[in-house]
C-alpha positions as CSV (number, residue, x, y, z in Angstrom):
1,X,-82.4,42.8,-87.4
2,X,-78.8,43.2,-88.4
3,X,-77.0,40.7,-90.4
4,X,-74.7,39.9,-87.5
5,X,-77.7,39.1,-85.2
6,X,-79.3,36.9,-87.9
7,X,-76.0,35.0,-88.2
8,X,-75.8,34.5,-84.4
9,X,-79.4,33.3,-84.3
10,X,-78.7,30.8,-87.1
11,X,-75.7,29.4,-85.4
12,X,-77.6,29.0,-82.1
13,X,-80.3,27.1,-83.9
14,X,-77.8,24.9,-85.7
15,X,-76.0,24.1,-82.4
16,X,-79.3,23.0,-80.8
17,X,-80.1,20.9,-83.8
18,X,-76.7,19.2,-83.8
19,X,-77.0,18.4,-80.1
20,X,-80.4,16.9,-80.7
21,X,-79.1,14.8,-83.5
22,X,-76.1,13.6,-81.5
23,X,-78.5,12.2,-78.9
24,X,-81.3,11.2,-81.1
25,X,-83.9,8.9,-79.7
26,X,-86.8,6.9,-81.2
27,X,-90.2,8.6,-81.1
28,X,-91.3,6.5,-78.1
29,X,-88.1,7.3,-76.1
30,X,-87.1,10.5,-74.4
31,X,-84.6,11.8,-71.8
32,X,-85.8,11.5,-68.3
33,X,-85.1,10.5,-64.8
34,X,-86.6,9.4,-61.5
35,X,-87.0,11.3,-58.3
36,X,-84.3,9.1,-56.6
37,X,-81.2,11.2,-56.2
38,X,-79.0,8.2,-56.9
39,X,-80.6,7.9,-60.3
40,X,-80.0,11.6,-61.0
41,X,-76.4,11.3,-59.9
42,X,-75.9,8.5,-62.4
43,X,-77.9,10.2,-65.1
44,X,-75.9,13.5,-64.9
45,X,-72.6,11.6,-64.8
46,X,-73.4,9.6,-67.9
47,X,-75.2,12.2,-70.0
48,X,-72.0,14.2,-70.1
49,X,-70.1,11.5,-71.8
50,X,-72.5,9.3,-73.7
51,X,-76.1,8.8,-74.8
52,X,-79.0,8.3,-72.4
53,X,-82.1,6.5,-73.6
54,X,-85.4,6.1,-72.0
55,X,-87.9,3.6,-73.5
56,X,-91.4,2.8,-72.4
57,X,-92.7,-0.6,-73.4
58,X,-96.3,-1.6,-73.7
59,X,-95.6,-5.1,-74.9
60,X,-92.9,-7.5,-73.5
61,X,-90.3,-8.6,-76.0
62,X,-90.2,-5.4,-78.0
63,X,-87.2,-3.6,-76.5
64,X,-84.9,-4.4,-79.5
65,X,-87.5,-3.0,-81.9
66,X,-87.5,0.3,-79.9
67,X,-83.8,0.7,-80.1
68,X,-82.4,1.8,-83.5
69,X,-79.3,0.1,-84.7
70,X,-77.2,3.2,-84.6
71,X,-77.9,3.5,-80.8
72,X,-76.6,0.0,-79.9
73,X,-73.0,1.2,-79.8
74,X,-73.8,4.6,-78.3
75,X,-76.2,4.1,-75.3
76,X,-74.5,4.2,-71.9
77,X,-77.6,4.7,-69.7
78,X,-80.6,2.7,-70.6
79,X,-83.9,3.4,-68.8
80,X,-86.7,0.9,-69.4
81,X,-90.3,1.1,-68.2
82,X,-93.1,-1.4,-68.7
83,X,-93.3,-5.2,-69.1
84,X,-90.1,-7.2,-70.0
85,X,-89.5,-10.8,-70.7
86,X,-86.7,-13.2,-71.8
87,X,-86.4,-11.6,-75.2
88,X,-85.8,-8.1,-73.7
89,X,-83.1,-9.4,-71.3
90,X,-81.4,-11.2,-74.1
91,X,-81.2,-7.9,-76.0
92,X,-79.7,-6.2,-72.9
93,X,-77.1,-8.9,-72.8
94,X,-76.3,-8.2,-76.4
95,X,-75.8,-4.6,-75.5
96,X,-73.4,-5.6,-72.7
97,X,-71.4,-7.8,-75.1
98,X,-70.7,-5.1,-77.6
99,X,-67.0,-4.7,-78.5
100,X,-66.9,-0.9,-78.3
101,X,-68.9,2.2,-77.3
102,X,-68.8,5.4,-79.3
103,X,-70.0,9.0,-79.0
104,X,-72.0,11.0,-81.5
105,X,-68.8,11.5,-83.6
106,X,-68.1,7.8,-83.7
107,X,-65.2,8.2,-81.4
108,X,-64.5,5.3,-79.0
109,X,-65.3,6.0,-75.3
110,X,-65.4,3.9,-72.2
111,X,-67.6,0.9,-72.9
112,X,-70.1,0.4,-70.1
113,X,-73.8,0.3,-69.6
114,X,-75.9,1.7,-66.7
115,X,-79.3,0.1,-66.5
116,X,-82.3,1.7,-64.8
117,X,-85.2,-0.7,-64.4
118,X,-87.1,0.8,-61.5
119,X,-90.4,1.0,-63.3
120,X,-89.9,-2.2,-65.3
121,X,-92.1,-5.3,-64.7
122,X,-90.7,-8.7,-65.1
123,X,-93.0,-11.1,-66.9
124,X,-92.4,-14.9,-66.9
125,X,-92.5,-16.6,-70.2
126,X,-93.6,-19.9,-68.6
127,X,-90.8,-21.7,-70.4
128,X,-87.9,-21.2,-68.1
129,X,-84.6,-19.7,-69.3
130,X,-83.5,-16.3,-68.2
131,X,-86.6,-15.5,-66.1
132,X,-88.5,-17.7,-63.7
133,X,-90.9,-20.2,-65.2
134,X,-94.3,-21.5,-64.0
135,X,-96.1,-18.1,-64.3
136,X,-94.2,-16.6,-61.4
137,X,-93.6,-12.8,-61.8
138,X,-91.1,-10.3,-60.4
139,X,-88.3,-12.9,-60.1
140,X,-85.0,-12.5,-61.8
141,X,-83.2,-15.7,-62.7
142,X,-80.0,-15.8,-64.8
143,X,-81.3,-12.8,-66.7
144,X,-78.1,-10.7,-66.7
145,X,-75.4,-13.2,-65.9
146,X,-72.0,-12.5,-67.5
147,X,-72.9,-9.0,-68.6
148,X,-69.3,-8.0,-68.7
149,X,-69.8,-4.3,-69.4
150,X,-72.7,-3.7,-67.0
151,X,-71.6,-1.0,-64.6
152,X,-74.7,-0.3,-62.5
153,X,-78.3,-1.4,-62.2
154,X,-81.4,-0.1,-60.5
155,X,-83.6,-3.1,-60.0
156,X,-87.4,-3.1,-60.6
157,X,-89.4,-1.8,-57.7
158,X,-91.8,-4.8,-57.7
159,X,-89.0,-7.3,-57.5
160,X,-89.6,-10.0,-54.9
161,X,-86.7,-12.3,-55.4
162,X,-83.3,-11.9,-57.1
163,X,-82.9,-15.5,-58.3
164,X,-80.0,-17.9,-59.0
165,X,-77.2,-16.5,-61.1
166,X,-79.1,-13.2,-61.7
167,X,-76.0,-11.1,-62.0
168,X,-73.4,-13.8,-61.7
169,X,-70.1,-12.9,-63.4
170,X,-70.8,-9.2,-64.0
171,X,-67.2,-8.4,-63.5
172,X,-67.5,-4.6,-64.0
173,X,-70.6,-4.1,-61.8
174,X,-70.0,-1.4,-59.3
175,X,-73.4,-0.3,-58.1
176,X,-76.7,-2.0,-57.3
177,X,-79.9,-0.3,-56.1
178,X,-82.2,-2.9,-54.7
179,X,-86.0,-2.3,-54.0
180,X,-87.4,-2.7,-50.5
181,X,-89.7,-5.6,-51.4
182,X,-86.9,-8.2,-52.1
183,X,-87.2,-11.1,-49.8
184,X,-84.6,-13.6,-51.1
185,X,-81.3,-13.5,-52.9
186,X,-80.6,-16.7,-54.8
187,X,-77.6,-18.9,-55.2
188,X,-74.7,-17.1,-56.9
189,X,-76.9,-14.0,-57.5
190,X,-73.9,-11.7,-57.4
191,X,-71.0,-14.1,-57.4
192,X,-68.0,-13.0,-59.4
193,X,-69.0,-9.3,-59.3
194,X,-65.4,-8.4,-58.5
195,X,-65.8,-4.6,-58.5
196,X,-68.9,-4.4,-56.4
197,X,-67.8,-2.3,-53.4
198,X,-71.0,-1.7,-51.4
199,X,-74.5,-3.0,-51.4
200,X,-77.5,-2.1,-49.3
201,X,-79.7,-5.1,-48.5
202,X,-83.3,-4.1,-47.9
203,X,-85.2,-4.6,-44.6
204,X,-87.5,-7.5,-45.0
205,X,-84.8,-9.7,-46.7
206,X,-85.0,-13.2,-45.3
207,X,-82.6,-15.4,-47.2
208,X,-79.1,-15.0,-48.7
209,X,-78.4,-18.0,-51.0
210,X,-75.4,-20.2,-51.4
211,X,-72.3,-18.5,-52.9
212,X,-74.4,-15.3,-53.3
213,X,-71.5,-12.9,-53.1
214,X,-68.7,-15.3,-53.6
215,X,-65.6,-13.7,-55.1
216,X,-66.8,-10.1,-54.6
217,X,-63.3,-9.2,-53.5
218,X,-63.9,-5.4,-53.4
219,X,-67.0,-5.8,-51.2
220,X,-65.5,-4.4,-47.9
221,X,-68.6,-4.3,-45.7
222,X,-72.1,-5.4,-45.7
223,X,-75.0,-4.7,-43.4
224,X,-77.3,-7.7,-42.9
225,X,-80.9,-6.8,-42.1
226,X,-82.4,-8.0,-38.8
227,X,-85.0,-10.0,-40.8
228,X,-82.5,-12.4,-42.3
229,X,-82.8,-15.9,-40.9
230,X,-80.7,-17.9,-43.4
231,X,-77.3,-17.3,-45.0
232,X,-76.2,-20.0,-47.4
233,X,-73.0,-22.0,-47.9
234,X,-70.0,-19.9,-49.0
235,X,-72.3,-16.9,-49.3
236,X,-69.5,-14.4,-48.9
237,X,-66.5,-16.7,-49.7
238,X,-63.6,-14.8,-51.2
239,X,-65.4,-11.5,-50.6
240,X,-63.4,-8.5,-49.2
241,X,-65.7,-8.3,-46.1
242,X,-63.8,-6.9,-43.2
243,X,-66.6,-6.6,-40.7
244,X,-70.1,-8.0,-40.4
245,X,-72.8,-7.9,-37.8
246,X,-75.0,-11.0,-37.8
247,X,-78.6,-10.4,-36.8
248,X,-80.0,-11.9,-33.6
249,X,-82.7,-13.8,-35.5
250,X,-80.2,-15.6,-37.8
251,X,-81.0,-19.3,-37.5
252,X,-78.7,-20.9,-40.2
253,X,-75.2,-19.8,-41.3
254,X,-74.0,-22.0,-44.1
255,X,-70.8,-23.9,-44.1
256,X,-67.9,-21.7,-45.1
257,X,-70.1,-18.6,-45.4
258,X,-67.1,-16.3,-44.7
259,X,-64.4,-18.6,-46.1
260,X,-61.3,-16.7,-47.4
261,X,-62.5,-13.3,-46.1
262,X,-60.3,-10.9,-44.1
263,X,-62.6,-10.9,-41.1
264,X,-60.7,-10.4,-37.8
265,X,-63.6,-10.8,-35.4
266,X,-66.8,-12.9,-35.7
267,X,-69.7,-12.8,-33.3
268,X,-72.2,-15.6,-33.4
269,X,-75.8,-15.0,-32.1
270,X,-77.3,-17.4,-29.6
271,X,-79.8,-18.9,-32.1
272,X,-77.3,-19.4,-35.0
273,X,-76.3,-22.9,-36.1
274,X,-73.4,-23.2,-38.5
275,X,-73.6,-25.7,-41.4
276,X,-71.3,-28.7,-40.7
277,X,-70.0,-26.6,-37.8
278,X,-67.5,-25.0,-40.3
279,X,-67.2,-21.2,-40.5
280,X,-64.5,-21.2,-43.1
281,X,-60.8,-20.3,-43.3
282,X,-60.2,-16.7,-42.4
283,X,-56.5,-15.9,-42.4
284,X,-56.8,-12.8,-40.3
285,X,-59.3,-14.0,-37.7
286,X,-58.2,-13.3,-34.1
287,X,-61.4,-13.9,-32.1
288,X,-64.7,-15.7,-32.2
289,X,-67.4,-14.8,-29.7
290,X,-70.6,-16.7,-28.9
291,X,-73.6,-14.9,-27.4
292,X,-74.7,-16.3,-24.1
293,X,-77.5,-18.8,-24.2
294,X,-76.3,-20.7,-27.4
295,X,-77.5,-24.3,-27.6
296,X,-74.8,-25.2,-30.1
297,X,-71.5,-23.6,-29.2
298,X,-69.2,-22.3,-26.5
299,X,-66.1,-20.2,-26.8
300,X,-63.0,-20.0,-24.7
301,X,-60.1,-17.6,-25.3
302,X,-61.6,-16.6,-28.6
303,X,-61.7,-20.2,-30.0
304,X,-65.0,-22.0,-30.9
305,X,-66.1,-25.3,-29.3
306,X,-69.2,-27.4,-29.4
307,X,-71.7,-27.0,-26.6
308,X,-69.9,-29.7,-24.5
309,X,-66.5,-28.1,-24.8
310,X,-65.0,-31.4,-25.8
311,X,-64.7,-30.7,-29.5
312,X,-62.5,-27.8,-30.7
313,X,-64.2,-26.6,-33.9
314,X,-62.2,-23.6,-34.9
315,X,-59.1,-21.9,-33.6
316,X,-58.5,-18.3,-35.0
317,X,-56.2,-18.7,-38.0
318,X,-54.6,-15.3,-37.6
319,X,-53.0,-16.1,-34.2
320,X,-49.4,-17.1,-34.2
321,X,-47.3,-18.7,-31.4
322,X,-48.2,-21.7,-29.4
323,X,-51.8,-22.9,-29.1
324,X,-52.9,-24.3,-25.8
325,X,-55.8,-26.8,-26.1
326,X,-57.7,-27.0,-22.8
327,X,-58.1,-30.2,-20.8
328,X,-61.2,-32.2,-21.4
329,X,-61.0,-31.7,-25.2
330,X,-61.3,-35.0,-26.9
331,X,-61.5,-34.1,-30.6
332,X,-59.7,-31.6,-32.8
333,X,-62.4,-31.0,-35.3
334,X,-62.2,-31.0,-39.1
335,X,-60.2,-28.0,-40.3
336,X,-59.9,-26.6,-36.8
337,X,-56.4,-25.3,-37.4
338,X,-56.5,-25.3,-41.2
339,X,-54.1,-22.6,-42.5
340,X,-53.4,-21.4,-39.0
341,X,-50.4,-19.1,-38.2
342,X,-49.8,-21.3,-35.1
343,X,-46.3,-22.7,-35.0
344,X,-46.8,-25.2,-32.1
345,X,-49.5,-26.8,-30.1
346,X,-49.9,-28.2,-26.6
347,X,-52.4,-31.0,-26.6
348,X,-54.1,-32.5,-23.6
349,X,-54.0,-36.1,-22.5
350,X,-57.7,-36.4,-23.0
351,X,-57.4,-36.1,-26.8
352,X,-58.7,-39.0,-28.9
353,X,-59.1,-37.9,-32.5
354,X,-57.5,-35.4,-34.9
355,X,-60.0,-34.6,-37.7
356,X,-59.8,-34.2,-41.4
357,X,-57.6,-31.4,-42.5
358,X,-57.3,-30.4,-38.8
359,X,-53.9,-28.7,-39.3
360,X,-53.7,-28.6,-43.1
361,X,-51.6,-25.7,-44.4
362,X,-50.7,-24.5,-40.9
363,X,-47.3,-23.3,-39.8
364,X,-46.9,-25.9,-37.2
365,X,-43.2,-27.1,-36.8
366,X,-43.5,-30.3,-34.8
367,X,-46.3,-32.6,-33.5
368,X,-46.3,-34.8,-30.5
369,X,-49.6,-36.5,-30.2
370,X,-50.5,-38.0,-26.8
371,X,-50.8,-41.8,-26.6
372,X,-54.5,-41.4,-26.2
373,X,-54.9,-40.3,-29.9
374,X,-56.0,-43.3,-31.9
375,X,-57.2,-41.7,-35.2
376,X,-55.7,-39.1,-37.5
377,X,-58.0,-38.0,-40.3
378,X,-57.6,-37.4,-44.0
379,X,-55.1,-34.7,-44.9
380,X,-54.8,-33.9,-41.2
381,X,-51.3,-32.3,-41.7
382,X,-51.3,-31.9,-45.5
383,X,-49.2,-29.0,-46.8
384,X,-47.7,-28.2,-43.4
385,X,-44.5,-26.9,-45.1
386,X,-42.6,-26.2,-41.8
387,X,-43.4,-29.5,-40.1
388,X,-40.2,-31.3,-39.4
389,X,-41.0,-34.0,-36.7
390,X,-44.0,-36.1,-35.9
391,X,-44.6,-38.5,-33.0
392,X,-47.9,-40.4,-32.8
393,X,-47.3,-43.4,-30.5
394,X,-50.9,-44.4,-30.0
395,X,-52.3,-43.9,-33.5
396,X,-54.1,-47.0,-34.9
397,X,-55.5,-45.5,-38.1
398,X,-54.4,-42.7,-40.4
399,X,-56.3,-41.1,-43.2
400,X,-55.1,-40.6,-46.8
401,X,-52.9,-37.7,-47.6
402,X,-52.2,-37.3,-43.8
403,X,-48.7,-35.7,-44.4
404,X,-48.8,-35.1,-48.1
405,X,-46.7,-32.1,-49.2
406,X,-44.9,-31.8,-45.8
407,X,-41.7,-30.8,-47.6
408,X,-39.6,-30.2,-44.4
409,X,-40.6,-33.5,-42.6
410,X,-37.5,-35.4,-41.7
411,X,-38.7,-38.1,-39.3
412,X,-41.9,-39.7,-38.0
413,X,-42.6,-42.4,-35.5
414,X,-45.9,-44.1,-35.1
415,X,-47.7,-46.9,-33.3
416,X,-47.0,-50.6,-34.2
417,X,-50.8,-51.0,-34.4
418,X,-51.0,-49.3,-37.8
419,X,-51.7,-51.9,-40.5
420,X,-51.9,-49.6,-43.6
421,X,-49.9,-46.7,-44.8
422,X,-52.7,-45.0,-46.6
423,X,-53.0,-43.4,-50.0
424,X,-50.6,-40.5,-50.6
425,X,-49.8,-40.4,-46.9
426,X,-46.3,-39.1,-47.3
427,X,-46.3,-38.1,-51.0
428,X,-43.9,-35.2,-51.8
429,X,-42.2,-35.3,-48.4
430,X,-39.0,-34.3,-50.0
431,X,-36.8,-34.2,-46.8
432,X,-37.6,-37.8,-45.5
433,X,-34.4,-39.8,-45.6
434,X,-35.2,-43.1,-43.8
435,X,-38.5,-44.9,-43.2
436,X,-39.0,-47.3,-40.3
437,X,-42.4,-48.8,-40.9
438,X,-44.4,-50.3,-38.0
439,X,-44.2,-54.1,-37.7
440,X,-47.9,-54.6,-38.2
441,X,-48.1,-52.9,-41.6
442,X,-49.5,-55.2,-44.3
443,X,-50.2,-52.7,-47.0
444,X,-48.4,-49.6,-48.5
445,X,-51.1,-48.0,-50.5
446,X,-51.1,-46.0,-53.7
447,X,-48.5,-43.2,-53.9
448,X,-47.8,-43.5,-50.2
449,X,-44.2,-42.3,-50.6
450,X,-44.2,-41.0,-54.1
451,X,-41.7,-38.3,-55.0
452,X,-39.7,-38.5,-51.8
453,X,-36.3,-38.1,-53.4
454,X,-34.2,-38.1,-50.2
455,X,-35.3,-41.6,-49.0
456,X,-32.2,-43.8,-49.0
457,X,-33.5,-46.9,-47.4
458,X,-36.7,-48.6,-46.4
459,X,-37.2,-51.3,-43.7
460,X,-40.1,-53.3,-44.9
461,X,-42.0,-55.2,-42.1
462,X,-42.2,-59.0,-42.3
463,X,-46.0,-59.0,-42.6
464,X,-46.1,-56.7,-45.7
465,X,-48.2,-58.2,-48.4
466,X,-48.8,-55.4,-50.9
467,X,-46.9,-52.4,-52.3
468,X,-49.4,-50.2,-54.1
469,X,-49.5,-48.3,-57.3
470,X,-46.7,-45.6,-57.6
471,X,-45.9,-46.2,-53.9
472,X,-42.2,-45.2,-54.2
473,X,-42.1,-43.7,-57.7
474,X,-39.5,-41.0,-58.2
475,X,-37.4,-41.8,-55.1
476,X,-34.1,-41.1,-56.7
477,X,-31.9,-41.8,-53.6
478,X,-33.2,-45.3,-52.9
479,X,-30.4,-47.7,-53.7
480,X,-31.6,-51.0,-52.3
481,X,-34.7,-52.7,-51.2
482,X,-35.2,-56.0,-49.2
483,X,-38.6,-57.2,-50.0
484,X,-40.2,-59.4,-47.3
485,X,-41.0,-63.0,-47.8
486,X,-44.8,-62.5,-47.6
487,X,-45.1,-59.9,-50.3
488,X,-47.7,-60.9,-52.8
489,X,-47.9,-58.0,-55.3
490,X,-45.8,-55.0,-56.5
491,X,-48.2,-52.4,-57.9
492,X,-48.2,-50.4,-61.1
493,X,-45.2,-48.0,-61.3
494,X,-44.4,-48.9,-57.7
495,X,-40.7,-48.1,-58.1
496,X,-40.7,-46.3,-61.4
497,X,-37.8,-43.8,-61.8
498,X,-35.9,-45.0,-58.8
499,X,-32.7,-44.3,-60.6
500,X,-30.4,-45.3,-57.7
501,X,-31.8,-48.8,-57.4
502,X,-29.2,-51.4,-58.5
503,X,-30.7,-54.8,-57.6
504,X,-34.0,-56.5,-56.7
505,X,-34.9,-59.9,-55.5
506,X,-38.6,-60.9,-55.4
507,X,-39.9,-63.3,-52.8
508,X,-41.6,-66.6,-53.8
509,X,-44.9,-65.3,-52.4
510,X,-44.9,-62.5,-55.0
511,X,-47.2,-63.5,-57.8
512,X,-47.6,-60.2,-59.6
513,X,-45.3,-57.4,-60.8
514,X,-47.6,-54.9,-62.4
515,X,-46.9,-52.8,-65.4
516,X,-44.0,-50.3,-65.4
517,X,-43.2,-51.4,-61.8
518,X,-39.4,-50.8,-62.3
519,X,-39.6,-48.7,-65.5
520,X,-36.7,-46.2,-65.9
521,X,-34.8,-47.6,-63.0
522,X,-31.7,-46.8,-65.1
523,X,-29.2,-48.3,-62.6
524,X,-31.0,-51.6,-62.1
525,X,-28.6,-54.2,-63.4
526,X,-30.0,-57.3,-61.7
527,X,-33.4,-58.5,-60.9
528,X,-34.0,-62.0,-59.5
529,X,-37.6,-63.2,-60.1
530,X,-38.2,-66.1,-57.8
531,X,-40.5,-69.1,-58.6
532,X,-44.0,-68.1,-57.7
533,X,-44.2,-65.1,-60.0
534,X,-47.1,-65.5,-62.4
535,X,-47.6,-62.1,-64.0
536,X,-45.0,-59.6,-65.3
537,X,-46.9,-56.5,-66.5
538,X,-46.4,-54.2,-69.6
539,X,-43.1,-52.4,-69.6
540,X,-42.3,-53.7,-66.1
541,X,-38.5,-53.5,-66.7
542,X,-38.4,-51.0,-69.5
543,X,-35.2,-48.8,-69.7
544,X,-33.3,-50.7,-67.0
545,X,-29.7,-51.8,-67.1
546,X,-30.4,-55.5,-66.9
547,X,-28.2,-57.8,-69.1
548,X,-30.3,-60.9,-68.5
549,X,-33.9,-61.6,-67.9
550,X,-34.8,-65.0,-66.2
551,X,-38.5,-65.8,-66.1
552,X,-39.4,-68.5,-63.6
553,X,-41.2,-71.8,-64.2
554,X,-44.4,-70.4,-62.5
555,X,-44.8,-67.6,-65.2
556,X,-48.2,-67.6,-66.9
557,X,-48.5,-64.1,-68.4
558,X,-45.9,-61.7,-69.8
559,X,-47.0,-58.2,-70.8
560,X,-45.9,-56.3,-73.8
561,X,-42.4,-54.9,-74.1
562,X,-41.4,-55.9,-70.6
563,X,-37.7,-55.2,-71.4
564,X,-38.1,-52.5,-74.0
565,X,-35.0,-50.3,-74.5
566,X,-32.9,-52.4,-72.1
567,X,-29.6,-51.7,-74.0
568,X,-27.5,-54.2,-72.1
569,X,-30.0,-57.1,-72.5
570,X,-28.4,-60.1,-74.3
571,X,-30.3,-63.1,-73.0
572,X,-33.8,-64.0,-72.0
573,X,-34.6,-67.3,-70.3
574,X,-38.1,-68.6,-69.7
575,X,-38.3,-71.7,-67.6
576,X,-42.1,-72.3,-68.0
577,X,-42.7,-75.6,-69.8
578,X,-46.0,-74.3,-71.2
579,X,-45.4,-71.0,-73.0
580,X,-47.0,-68.1,-71.0
581,X,-49.2,-65.7,-72.9
582,X,-47.1,-63.0,-74.3
583,X,-48.7,-59.7,-75.3
584,X,-45.9,-58.4,-77.4
585,X,-42.1,-58.1,-77.7
586,X,-39.8,-55.7,-79.5
587,X,-36.4,-57.1,-78.6
588,X,-36.9,-60.4,-80.5
589,X,-33.3,-60.4,-81.7
590,X,-32.2,-61.3,-78.2
591,X,-31.6,-65.0,-77.7
592,X,-34.5,-66.8,-76.1
593,X,-33.7,-69.9,-74.0
594,X,-36.5,-72.3,-73.0
595,X,-36.9,-75.9,-71.7
596,X,-35.6,-78.3,-74.3
597,X,-38.9,-80.2,-74.4
598,X,-40.7,-76.9,-75.1
599,X,-38.6,-75.5,-78.0
600,X,-41.2,-76.5,-80.6
601,X,-44.0,-75.1,-78.5
602,X,-42.4,-71.7,-78.3
603,X,-41.7,-71.8,-82.0
604,X,-45.4,-72.0,-82.6
605,X,-46.7,-69.9,-79.7
606,X,-48.2,-66.4,-80.4
607,X,-45.5,-63.7,-80.2
608,X,-42.9,-66.1,-78.8
609,X,-42.5,-67.4,-82.3
610,X,-41.2,-64.0,-83.5
611,X,-37.9,-64.5,-81.6
612,X,-35.1,-65.0,-84.2
613,X,-33.3,-67.5,-82.0
614,X,-34.9,-70.0,-79.7
615,X,-32.5,-72.4,-77.9
616,X,-32.9,-75.0,-75.2
617,X,-31.7,-74.0,-71.7
618,X,-28.1,-74.8,-71.0
619,X,-26.9,-73.7,-74.5
């Protein structure tokens, strides 16, 4: 053999040896693959760029022992056979949490892991945790949640159920091969798998759990097997599903199952009942169809109704223009027009009720409710940013947040029979300029008109007894208020930051002004507190322009720092013969004037005695 031939043979041997060293495996591991072409495709793609490891286990919990430390940052396709338990899956999660992946020369490469578990057997530890407890086998619960670098997985062939949170939050997961024996997918089994584009659900599958594919925004289509009888709440919420065929045997479709998906058409089988009668908000939906023979629903012109036709359950949100609600409809159901592109609506005289969030977030521009409508639900028109005019002449009760965030709303008229303006009813209605409250209103609830900066005046009804917490806070254009004689209480921060307010007179019936009620009303130069007032809360007049504070004879409690940072304040009068309780005062250099017979009592009373000058009234 020539010298050249010997040299060539030596180099070939060295090359083979180097290749073997670069992909070295433990003694009980070897290269390999399965007969499935999908596995071979993944195997060949990965072996060109990183290490492939096959490990056969004889005892559960020994996977980490079988993997040498120098392989942890190199393996990119891991093939495991044999029994596995919690300990093994914790080690796999450790692999998926590695900060980098390297090749045989310690050069950084794409960091991902492909996992092949076709011949693995899942063993329960009996103690809960990552795998199912109670001796149940072949169930995967939580085992691989938040494996951020897991790219694909072939699930065990004996798997019966993919349990709750099994692959939740695997944000890089692209490919899942599921065995034919799987009968149930648990809650959030694949939620948050943003890159998952396609999945084949096996024949024989019966249940898809709550939020199972929630947030799988790249999942464009899914074929639901004919054996599925139950789909859970929000099962595909936020997924990218553009088309879906529901099986004829589907009995239960959970509330919001397709919420925030781009579906344009949805067909409901005759046997299907929708949880809470709510399909979800689908911004592109154009049409809903119901199979003949349904006991639960009817459809007309692509909209969904209950089986009587009297309750409108869902109008396709993708339709613009004017919506025509048929005669005989008595109820606009909860969220029926939620987020709808509809700009107007023609309502029948038969209508009685507008449900919760019925038109929330829609593009509706004006609303004229027929006199037959007596009830408007919570958040019924919340965030209708284009709504400018509302007429509801027959309404007797209105839910909280009914018109909250309706920034274009300029006017509203309503029935005299309303007794309460509810919580946050008109909060952030920035275009409202005047308010004419119905004559029967007795209560303006918390934050009812908060941050309505264009309101210039308010006509309070005679029967008003309570102005709630933050009811008019931040209304900068409000310059004057005429409080009615029967008003009993002004709530916490009720008029805070009403910087245009110049004067206030409280009625004799008003016994309480809560803390910070007029705080930062920087133009408020005069406040007349009539006899009858018993409590003035903490910081009630802080940072106002008052020059004099006169506390009536009826006063029993004064909060701390009621006139803090009132730069113009030069005089405080307290007409109460018996010193009220005083929580604290910082402007004790201001002259305090009290009844002549009570000067000594104030000199010895807690906190009052800290005033530098206490004089009898009239001096």
